[in-house]
N, C-alpha and C positions, 0 to 999 in steps of 0.2 A: 613497714618503713626502708625507702633507698636509703644503701649506704653507700650510693655519691654523693660527697659535696660542692660545693658551689667554692661562692668566697667568700662568703662570715670565716670568721676566725674560730678557734675552741672557746667556750665560757670558762675568763679564768677563777671568778671569782664567781659566787651566787647571794645576791644581797641579801635574796631574802626567804634562804634555805641554811640546811648545813648538809653538804654534801663530802664522803669520803666516799675511798672505792677500795678495797684490800681482797685480791688478789679472786679478781671477777666480782665483787656483789660491789653494790653500794650500797651505801645506808643514809638515806634524806633524811632529816631532821625536820619538825614541825619547830620553831623555835621562836616562837615570841610567852614564856611561860605565863609570865606578867599578862597573860591574854587567852591561856590556854588556848595558848595555837590560835587566835582566830586571821582570818585568810583575810590578806588585804588582795585590793590591783596586783599590785604583784609579783604576790606569793604567788595563784594563781598562774600570771603570767611566768610565772619562773617550771612552775611544775610542769605546765604546757611544752615552756623551748629545752626547758632538764631532761625531760623524756623520749621526744623529738634526737636530739646531742648522740646519747647514751646508743640510741638507735642505731643512729647512723654506724656511732665508735663501733661496734659491734666487741668491744671490750671487756660487755656485763656482761654476763649471767645470771644472777640473783638482786634483785631490788627490796631493801627494808626498806619499808615506808613509816615512821615513829614520828610521838609527838617525848617533846620535853619539858618538864615537867610535873606537872596532878593530873595530865589532860593528855590525851590522844589529838583530838582538835571540837574546836565550838564550835565552828563552822565563821560562814563572812563575818565578819567583824563592823559589830549595828555599823559603831558611827559608821568608821571607816570604810565601807557601802552600800547597809541598809543607806543613813543619814542621803551617804552622794548619789544613788541612784534615785530621789527624790529628786535630785533637782535635775536628769540628764533629762533627754529629750528618749524618739521610739527607734529612731540608730542608731543610739547611743548603748540605747537597752541590750538593744537587740545583739549590739556588739559584745557587748559586756558579758549576758550569756550563750551565746555562741561561742565566747571562751571558755565558760565551763564545763561544756561541755566536747572543747577541745581537751582538757585535759583526760574528763572520761573519758574520749576517745583512743589519748595518748595512753592509758597503764592495758585499756584492753587490745589492744593493736600495738605495745611495747612486742620484741620477741623474747623477751623473759618475763620468767612466772615475778609478781608483786609480791610483795609478803605484809602486811596491814598487823604492826606490832602493836596492841591496843592494849593501854592501860585508863580510867577511866570515860573519862566523856570522848564520844565521838557520836556530834549531834550536827543536825544539816548535814555543808556540806560536806562537814566529817563523817560525817553514816558516806555519804555517796560516794568519796573515796577510800573509805576500804571496803563496801558495795564493792564495788571497781576492781578491788583488786583480786588475784586468783587467791589467796588464800589469807587468814582474820585469825591469827596468834591471838587474844585474848589473855589476858589475868580478872579474876575475881569482880573484880569492883570495878570491868569494861560495864558502861549502860549505852546503848545505838538509841538516838532520837531525831524521828525524821519530821522535823519540827515545820516544814516548808506554810503547812497549811495553816499555823500559830501565825505565822504573820501576812498572814494574809493572804501568799501563794497558793497554787496548786503543786501538790506532793511530788505531782510527773516536777522533778525537775531533777538536772543535769542528768537525768537518764533516768533517774531514780524506775520509774514507771515500769521500765522496760525487762531493767536490775535484776531487782527487791522481785515478784512473783517467782525470776526461773530456777530462782535460788532455796527465796522456801517458801511457794507457794501460792496465787490468789488470793485465798481468802485471810495471809499472815498480813499480805503484803497489802490488801486493802485497809486490813486495822493500825495497820502504819503509820501508813501516809495521806490517810485521812486526817483520827486521831492527834497522831505526832508522836503520844506514848512513852515511856520510855522504859526499851523492854532490855532489863537488866542480865547476866552476864547467863546461868542455867538456864532463862529463855531463850535468850539469843544462840547456846548452841544445844538447844533439846528441837529450837528450829530452822536449826539448819546454818547458821546467823555467821554460824562459829564456828570456824573447821581445825581448831583450837586448844583445849580451854589447860587454861597449865594454873600452878601454884599461884598467889596472890607476888606479885612485883617479879615475874618469872616471864611474861611476852617479850622481853627484849633478844631476851639471854635464848628463848627458844626459836622464836624469829630469827635471827643472827646462823644459830644451829639445825632449821631449817633451810635457809640460802647458801649454807656451806653445800649443804648433799646435794641440793641439784644444781650449784656452783660445778660440781665435780665430776657430773653429771651430763646426758648425749644431749646436748647441750640444742641441737640441731630439732630433736624429737619434740625437746620441748616444745621447742618455739614451731612446733607443725599441733603441735596436739593443744596447745594454747588456740592459737588460728584454725582451728578447726572446731574448736567448742564455742569461740564466739559465730564465725562463718555459719555457724548447723544450725542456729540457735532459731533459725524462720525457712530453714531449707522442710522438700517433703525425704519421706525416706530414700524414694528415689535416687535421687541427686547426691541428697549426704554421703550414700552410700556410692558412687561414683565418682566422689571428689574425696574421703578415703581412698582406695581406689591409685587414684590419680598418684596423692602421696602418698604411700604404701611402698610404688614401684619409682614411686624417683627417690626415696628414703631408701631404697635396695638398692643403690647403683652410690650410694654415700662411704664415707672411709669409715665411718662410726659401725656400721651395717657388718662390713666388712670385720674390722678388728674385734666385732664378739663373735663370730666365730672363731680369730683368732688362740681368741682367750678361753671359749668355753674348752679345741681342743686340747690344750696346753693348757691346762686346770691351774689357770690365774685371772686374777681379776684382772678388765678390760681397759685400755688405755684409751678412754672418748678424748676428742678430739672436734665434737661438737661439726664435721666437717658428712 
């Protein structure tokens, strides 16, 4: 995303999210615990706009997405979204579904790693937010459920049919998206849906630790690695190798590459600048 800004002022308060920024780590908390952090139209829009704003500002080196209370996120709010969509016309429905997809694209395209800290339920759209993240750190209470067919919709919502087979394989993805059955933490780890399984109650702390580690590392190298992982999913090998070559040549002109050599020669840790 471009770092250049227009006339819009920086958002000082996000109404539908709790946002904290400390030492390059943003912690974004879905904070409707009484509703298992069910998403509303406003929450989707805030996530879309927040990720774009943080990407432009370039002050964030890692982001943790968490849920308050008993679970991560139970998906779209049944009353505030599903009930409302029943009275929308086709154009309005298309606008809404495009917005949810824009959130997933923003997670995949932002220039910093996104870590989902998952405990309890991650269902429907909540499961896709976790899926779109770069890392999924979960405790044993975590359970994922892609529930879209259970409400009469396609399992391929918000990019799930694109992302899930690439994470767990086509066979597992077909089962999860068609049947909508919950996947508990042990199985989720076995099929690759979880990046790190923690002790019970440890997901938030482990995600914060990983975020700090990433924030102290070579930010530009991480950003380009993330970009290549997304861009090369559908490329032939020849195109992917050429893109890798161009990216490495660019990074070899950067300050971090030279800093590594200086640090190695001086037998000290590198002081990464993200440039």
